C-alpha positions as CSV (number, residue, x, y, z in Angstrom):
1,M,0.0,0.0,0.0
2,N,3.1,2.2,-0.4
3,G,2.9,3.6,3.1
4,K,0.0,6.0,2.5
5,K,-2.8,6.4,5.0
6,I,-6.4,5.6,4.0
7,K,-9.6,7.5,4.5
8,V,-13.1,6.4,3.8
9,I,-15.6,8.7,2.0
10,D,-19.1,7.3,1.2
11,S,-17.9,3.7,2.0
12,V,-15.1,4.0,-0.6
13,K,-11.4,3.9,0.5
14,Y,-9.2,6.7,-0.8
15,Y,-5.6,7.7,0.0
16,S,-5.5,10.4,2.7
17,D,-3.8,12.9,0.4
18,R,-7.1,13.2,-1.6
19,P,-8.6,16.7,-1.6
20,E,-11.8,17.1,0.4
21,S,-13.5,18.3,-2.8
22,C,-13.0,17.1,-6.4
23,R,-13.1,20.7,-7.5
24,I,-9.7,21.4,-6.1
25,C,-8.2,18.2,-7.6
26,F,-5.6,18.4,-10.4
27,F,-7.8,16.2,-12.6
28,W,-11.0,18.4,-12.3
29,K,-11.7,20.1,-15.6
30,N,-14.8,22.2,-15.0
31,R,-18.3,22.0,-13.6
32,K,-19.8,20.7,-16.9
33,T,-17.2,18.1,-17.7
34,G,-16.2,17.1,-14.2
35,C,-13.2,14.8,-13.5
36,M,-11.0,13.9,-16.5
37,L,-10.4,10.5,-15.0
38,G,-13.9,9.6,-13.9
39,K,-14.9,8.3,-10.5
40,E,-13.9,4.7,-11.2
41,N,-10.4,5.8,-12.3
42,C,-9.8,8.3,-9.5
43,Y,-6.1,8.8,-8.9
44,Y,-6.6,8.6,-5.1
45,L,-8.6,5.4,-5.0
46,A,-7.1,2.8,-2.6
47,E,-9.3,0.0,-3.9
48,A,-11.4,-0.8,-6.9
49,V,-15.0,0.5,-6.8
50,K,-17.5,-2.3,-7.0
51,T,-20.9,-2.1,-8.7
52,D,-24.0,-3.2,-6.8
53,R,-24.0,-6.5,-8.7
54,E,-20.4,-7.1,-7.8
55,K,-21.0,-6.4,-4.1
56,K,-24.0,-8.7,-4.2
57,C,-22.1,-11.6,-5.8
58,E,-19.0,-11.1,-3.7
59,G,-17.8,-14.5,-2.6
60,C,-20.2,-16.4,-5.0
61,S,-18.3,-19.1,-6.9
62,Y,-20.7,-18.9,-9.8
63,G,-20.3,-15.2,-10.5
64,K,-16.6,-15.2,-11.2
65,A,-16.3,-16.4,-14.8
66,G,-19.8,-15.5,-16.1
67,P,-23.2,-14.5,-15.1
68,C,-24.3,-15.5,-11.6
69,V,-26.8,-18.3,-11.4
70,T,-27.5,-18.4,-7.6
71,A,-31.0,-18.7,-6.2
72,S,-30.9,-15.1,-5.0
73,C,-30.3,-13.9,-8.6
74,Y,-33.2,-16.0,-9.8
75,R,-35.4,-14.4,-7.1
76,D,-34.4,-10.9,-8.3
77,L,-35.2,-11.9,-11.9
78,E,-38.6,-13.3,-10.9
79,I,-39.4,-10.0,-9.1
80,W,-38.3,-8.0,-12.1
81,L,-40.3,-10.1,-14.5
82,K,-43.5,-9.9,-12.3
83,S,-43.1,-6.1,-12.1
84,R,-42.8,-5.9,-15.9
85,Y,-45.8,-8.1,-16.3
86,M,-47.9,-5.9,-14.0
87,E,-46.8,-2.8,-15.8
88,N,-48.0,-4.2,-19.2
89,K,-51.4,-5.3,-17.8
């Protein structure tokens, strides 16, 4: 971890030398464009940012190589399909 301290902002780990606001960061372009790197490529990130799906499937042996096929994923799919069916009724 190259000796840098870590701080957590919105449950994401950043190196402690990260500015409090992105607007004073070197990579901030302007209000309309925002960061040149994007949040997922932030120079100060101490860990990779995970999507909600990645967080949900963390530790699942089925979700590593391809789409996850666990029972919880099928339940989510069933709920989504039922909601779509009810919308079209």
